[in-house]
Wavefront OBJ file of the C-alpha trace (Angstrom):
o trace
v 165.325 63.694 -19.457
v 169.117 63.922 -18.985
v 170.611 64.102 -15.737
v 173.078 67.117 -14.997
v 176.361 66.358 -13.474
v 176.699 67.379 -9.938
v 179.453 69.209 -8.067
v 177.978 68.975 -4.785
v 180.151 67.692 -2.207
v 183.183 68.490 -4.363
v 185.992 70.117 -2.056
v 188.589 70.223 -4.777
v 189.361 73.777 -5.764
v 191.238 74.624 -8.925
v 193.334 77.782 -9.209
v 195.143 78.855 -12.601
v 197.733 81.477 -13.023
v 198.644 82.993 -16.392
v 201.837 84.641 -17.059
v 201.633 87.305 -19.811
v 204.318 89.444 -21.101
v 202.458 92.862 -22.164
v 205.420 94.925 -22.711
v 205.189 94.784 -26.431
v 201.211 94.886 -26.760
v 201.102 98.719 -27.692
v 203.902 98.008 -30.273
v 201.990 95.202 -32.123
v 198.473 96.404 -32.582
v 197.734 96.150 -36.273
v 196.335 99.519 -37.426
v 193.973 98.129 -40.217
v 192.300 95.692 -37.824
v 192.003 98.429 -34.925
v 190.247 100.908 -37.213
v 187.914 98.196 -38.327
v 187.124 97.278 -34.929
v 186.658 100.860 -33.902
v 184.319 101.592 -36.928
v 182.054 98.859 -35.581
v 181.608 101.085 -32.401
v 182.068 104.446 -33.699
v 179.925 106.122 -36.263
v 181.183 109.487 -36.220
v 183.751 109.508 -39.373
v 185.534 112.732 -37.780
v 186.244 110.847 -34.840
v 187.565 107.837 -36.541
v 189.684 110.304 -38.828
v 191.241 111.810 -35.637
v 192.126 108.399 -34.156
v 193.759 107.326 -37.404
v 195.713 110.332 -37.414
v 196.692 109.751 -33.867
v 198.200 106.258 -34.843
v 199.959 108.024 -37.775
v 201.658 110.756 -35.575
v 205.515 110.477 -35.509
v 206.722 109.563 -31.743
v 209.902 111.430 -30.496
v 212.112 109.346 -28.502
v 215.279 110.749 -26.804
v 218.330 108.074 -26.607
v 221.970 108.432 -25.494
v 222.493 108.510 -29.439
v 220.347 111.434 -29.975
v 216.792 111.957 -30.931
v 214.910 109.274 -33.192
v 211.547 109.436 -34.675
v 209.321 106.466 -34.815
v 205.879 105.623 -36.389
v 204.673 108.024 -38.526
v 202.560 107.950 -41.845
v 204.285 104.587 -43.112
v 203.632 102.883 -39.690
v 201.206 99.969 -39.968
v 201.630 98.788 -36.213
v 201.623 99.960 -32.867
v 200.151 102.699 -30.727
v 202.025 105.782 -29.241
v 203.156 104.577 -25.625
v 202.483 106.736 -22.746
v 200.041 108.627 -24.953
v 196.655 109.461 -23.148
v 194.858 107.700 -26.033
v 196.633 104.464 -25.841
v 194.466 102.661 -23.411
v 191.443 103.477 -25.412
v 193.059 102.376 -28.628
v 193.982 99.281 -27.049
v 190.679 98.551 -25.468
v 189.177 98.768 -29.183
v 190.886 95.487 -30.370
l 1 2 3 4 5 6 7 8 9 10 11 12 13 14 15 16 17 18 19 20 21 22 23 24 25 26 27 28 29 30 31 32 33 34 35 36 37 38 39 40 41 42 43 44 45 46 47 48 49 50 51 52 53 54 55 56 57 58 59 60 61 62 63 64 65 66 67 68 69 70 71 72 73 74 75 76 77 78 79 80 81 82 83 84 85 86 87 88 89 90 91 92 93
């Protein structure tokens, strides 16, 4: 029989702080990996098609230089930021 290590009487507490920059998180989610992960959890092909089309929808941004479109059918990374679906898609990874 092996003895188990005991922490009884230990008064030393450890606390760790992790600093993470999530500012580019939604921009870097790979579509292929995300869709594979979602397909493991979602069996409805129409829902998967809808989610994929959401990923491929262009996003219009107003800048001082004018309006720009990002994303679209050729996009392979990222989810629309500020979209109501972004947190759901991010939790699928």
